[in-house]
C-alpha positions in Angstrom: -172.0 49.9 146.1 -170.2 51.2 143.0 -166.9 49.4 144.7 -168.6 45.9 144.6 -170.8 46.0 141.8 -169.5 44.3 138.6 -168.7 46.1 135.5 -169.9 44.8 132.1 -166.7 46.5 130.5 -164.8 43.6 132.0 -167.2 40.9 131.0 -165.4 37.6 129.9 -161.9 39.0 130.7 -160.6 35.7 131.9 -160.9 34.7 128.1 -159.2 37.6 126.6 -155.2 38.1 125.7 -152.7 39.0 127.6 -152.0 42.4 126.2 -156.0 43.1 126.2 -156.4 42.4 130.0 -153.2 44.6 130.9 -154.2 46.8 128.9 -158.2 46.8 130.9 -156.0 47.0 134.0 -153.7 49.9 133.2 -156.9 51.6 132.1 -158.5 51.4 135.6 -155.2 52.4 137.3 -155.1 55.8 135.3 -159.0 56.3 135.6 -158.0 55.9 139.7 -155.5 58.2 139.4 -157.5 60.7 137.2 -160.5 60.3 139.7 -158.5 61.9 142.7 -158.8 65.3 140.5 -162.0 65.7 141.8 -160.9 65.2 145.6 -158.4 68.1 145.4 -160.3 70.7 147.3 -161.6 68.0 150.1 -157.8 67.2 150.6 -156.6 70.6 150.5 -158.8 71.9 153.5 -158.2 68.7 155.1 -154.4 69.2 155.2 -154.7 72.7 156.2 -156.9 72.2 158.9 -154.7 69.0 160.1 -151.5 71.1 159.5 -153.0 73.2 162.2 -153.8 70.7 164.7 -150.1 69.3 164.4 -148.7 72.7 164.6 -150.1 72.6 168.3 -148.2 69.3 169.1 -150.5 66.7 167.7 -150.1 63.4 166.6 -151.3 62.0 163.2 -153.0 58.4 164.1 -153.9 56.5 160.5 -156.9 53.9 160.4 -157.8 51.1 158.4 -158.5 47.3 157.5 -157.0 45.0 155.0 -156.3 46.4 152.1 -157.1 50.3 153.1 -154.8 49.5 156.4 -152.1 48.3 154.9 -152.1 51.4 152.4 -152.4 54.1 155.6 -149.4 52.0 157.2 -147.4 52.0 154.4 -147.9 56.3 153.9 -147.4 56.9 157.7 -144.6 54.8 158.4 -142.4 56.5 155.3 -143.1 59.9 157.0 -140.3 59.9 160.2 -137.1 58.7 157.9 -138.4 61.1 154.7 -139.4 64.0 156.7 -138.3 62.9 160.2 -142.0 63.0 161.7 -141.7 62.1 165.2 -142.0 58.2 165.5 -144.1 59.6 169.2 -146.6 61.7 167.3 -147.5 58.6 164.8 -150.1 56.3 165.6 -150.9 53.0 163.3 -154.2 51.5 163.9 -154.7 48.2 161.7 -157.7 46.2 162.2 -156.6 42.8 163.2 -153.3 44.7 164.9 -150.0 43.8 163.6 -150.7 40.3 162.1 -153.2 41.6 159.8 -150.4 43.6 158.0 -148.9 40.1 156.8 -152.6 38.1 156.7 -155.9 38.8 156.6 -157.2 38.3 160.2 -161.2 36.9 160.1 -163.8 39.0 161.6 -160.7 41.7 162.4 -163.0 44.8 160.0 -166.1 44.1 162.2 -164.4 44.1 166.0 -165.9 47.6 167.4 -164.5 46.7 170.9 -161.1 46.9 170.0 -161.7 50.2 167.9 -162.9 51.5 171.0 -160.3 49.7 173.2 -156.9 51.6 170.7 -159.1 54.7 171.2 -158.6 54.2 174.8 -154.7 52.8 174.6 -153.6 56.3 172.7 -155.6 58.4 174.2 -156.7 60.1 171.3 -157.9 64.1 171.9 -158.1 67.1 170.7 -154.7 68.1 169.1 -154.6 64.6 167.3 -155.3 64.1 163.5 -157.2 61.0 162.6 -156.8 60.2 158.9 -159.4 56.7 158.4 -159.6 54.7 155.0 -162.1 52.2 153.9 -163.0 51.9 150.3 -166.4 50.7 151.0 -166.7 53.4 153.7 -169.0 50.9 155.7 -166.4 49.0 157.9 -167.5 49.0 161.5 -163.9 48.9 163.2 -162.4 52.3 161.2 -166.0 53.6 161.9 -165.9 53.3 165.2 -162.3 54.4 165.4 -163.5 57.4 163.9 -166.7 58.5 166.0 -164.5 58.1 169.1 -161.9 60.4 168.2 -164.0 62.6 166.3 -166.5 62.8 170.1 -163.1 63.3 172.2 -162.1 66.1 169.8 -159.6 64.8 167.1 -160.0 66.5 164.1 -161.2 63.2 161.4 -160.3 63.4 157.9 -161.9 60.3 155.9 -160.9 58.6 152.3 -163.6 56.5 150.7 -164.5 55.7 147.0 -168.3 55.7 147.8 -170.5 58.2 147.7 -172.9 57.5 150.1 -170.0 55.7 152.2 -171.2 55.9 155.9 -167.3 57.4 157.3 -167.9 60.4 155.0 -170.6 61.1 156.8 -169.4 61.0 159.9 -166.2 62.8 159.3 -165.6 66.7 159.7 -163.2 66.1 156.4 -164.4 63.4 154.1 -162.7 62.6 151.2 -164.5 61.0 148.3 -162.5 59.2 145.3 -164.9 57.8 143.2 -163.2 55.0 141.3 -166.4 52.9 140.1 -166.5 49.0 139.5 -163.4 47.6 139.3 -161.8 45.2 136.9 -162.4 41.9 139.5 -165.4 43.1 141.5 -165.4 43.8 144.8 -161.1 43.6 144.5 -160.5 47.3 145.6 -157.1 46.5 146.1 -156.9 48.0 142.3 -158.4 50.7 141.1 -159.5 52.1 144.9 -156.6 51.3 146.1 -154.5 53.0 143.8 -156.5 56.0 144.2 -156.1 56.3 148.0 -152.4 55.4 148.0 -152.3 58.9 145.7 -154.8 60.5 148.0 -152.5 60.1 151.0 -149.1 61.1 148.8 -151.0 64.3 148.6 -152.6 64.1 151.7 -149.4 63.8 154.1 -147.0 65.9 151.9 -149.0 68.7 151.5 -149.3 68.6 155.7 -145.3 68.3 155.4 -144.8 71.3 153.2 -147.0 73.7 155.5 -144.8 72.5 158.7 -141.9 73.4 156.7 -140.3 69.8 156.3 -139.6 70.6 152.8 -137.8 74.0 151.4 -137.7 74.6 147.9 -139.0 71.0 146.8 -135.6 69.2 148.8 -136.8 67.0 152.3 -134.7 69.2 154.5 -135.7 67.2 157.7 -135.2 64.1 155.9 -132.9 61.4 158.3 -129.7 60.6 156.6 -129.3 57.4 158.1 -127.5 55.5 155.3 -125.1 56.1 152.6 -126.8 57.2 150.4 -128.9 59.6 152.1 -125.7 61.1 153.7 -124.8 61.6 150.4 -128.3 63.9 149.0 -127.8 65.6 152.2 -124.6 66.9 151.1 -126.3 67.7 148.0 -128.8 69.4 149.4 -126.7 71.5 151.7 -124.3 72.3 148.9 -127.3 73.5 146.7 -128.9 75.5 149.6 -125.7 77.6 150.5 -123.3 77.1 147.7 -120.7 76.0 149.5 -118.1 73.2 148.9 -118.5 69.2 149.7 -115.8 69.5 152.5 -117.6 72.8 154.1 -121.6 70.2 153.5 -119.7 67.5 155.4 -118.3 69.4 157.7 -121.5 71.1 158.5 -123.5 67.9 158.4 -121.2 66.2 160.8 -121.6 69.3 163.6 -125.1 69.1 162.7 -126.0 65.2 163.3 -127.0 64.7 160.1 -129.6 67.6 159.9 -130.2 69.2 156.9 -131.7 72.6 158.2 -129.0 72.5 161.0 -126.3 72.3 158.6 -127.0 75.0 156.4 -127.5 77.5 159.0 -123.8 76.4 160.4 -122.6 77.0 157.1 -123.8 80.7 157.5 -121.9 80.8 160.6 -124.3 79.8 163.6 -122.8 77.3 166.0 -125.4 73.9 166.2 -127.2 75.4 168.9 -127.7 78.2 167.7 -128.8 76.8 164.4 -131.8 74.9 166.2 -132.7 77.9 168.2 -133.1 79.9 164.7 -135.3 77.1 163.0 -137.1 76.5 166.3 -137.9 80.6 166.2 -139.2 80.3 162.6 -141.9 77.6 163.5 -139.7 74.8 161.7 -139.3 76.9 158.8 -135.7 76.7 157.0 -136.8 79.7 155.1 -138.3 81.8 158.1 -134.8 81.4 159.8 -132.7 82.0 156.7 -135.1 85.2 156.9 -133.8 86.0 160.3 -130.3 85.8 159.9 -130.6 89.0 157.5 -133.1 90.7 159.5 
């Protein structure tokens, strides 16, 4: 298993100078990012398939243990504030439960009964998308969730860092990111973890783009929950409509802070009409704007 292997590159690292140690670790991080490039076709195919399921009302379900689980949770948790992804369409499954987010829970990653219970409790089914992460690709909890989810008809996407990983073989969309040996053998919070975070950044963001939650590189479904985000929302409305600040703020107030709706309000629609136009366009602001011209 390459992620567990000792690398000759780092022999004697504990005797090196601080600068050399940092250079070696940074070299590993850059290599991890570079390794993700080979996975782009697989990530693209997985994201397109996931978007199709989610258009039918499915949920995004992240699953992992240890470092992989924490990385998965971070990616999922950022989707509601960034893209207004519905919280009730997001499931975060961590081996060992919530307490394992902050500290290790002994034996949790091998608990297949807990995995089966989680699948049953959340009623994972045919329109759902399961994203399973494990550096080794052998984690029993993660594999069990994926297996049962696939049997229930869910789309399964697996991300692992070992070519022979059974997690990859058992998924509909396997995403291999070969990061090789770690600076500290087996410490997959380093290269493998970085590569997984890169992969999830790309995967989830591409899905949100395909679902119409990004317009011209702007987070038009963002929740304006604090002063910084309210200011950002105003800038987006001004950029997309050419209106002045007062008009943008008035439109956002009427739209309850929702950028897509506010843009259409500036174009003369009522908030209810704006929301209906976006819905008819499948969530796409671009489509809703095109409908105004038609």
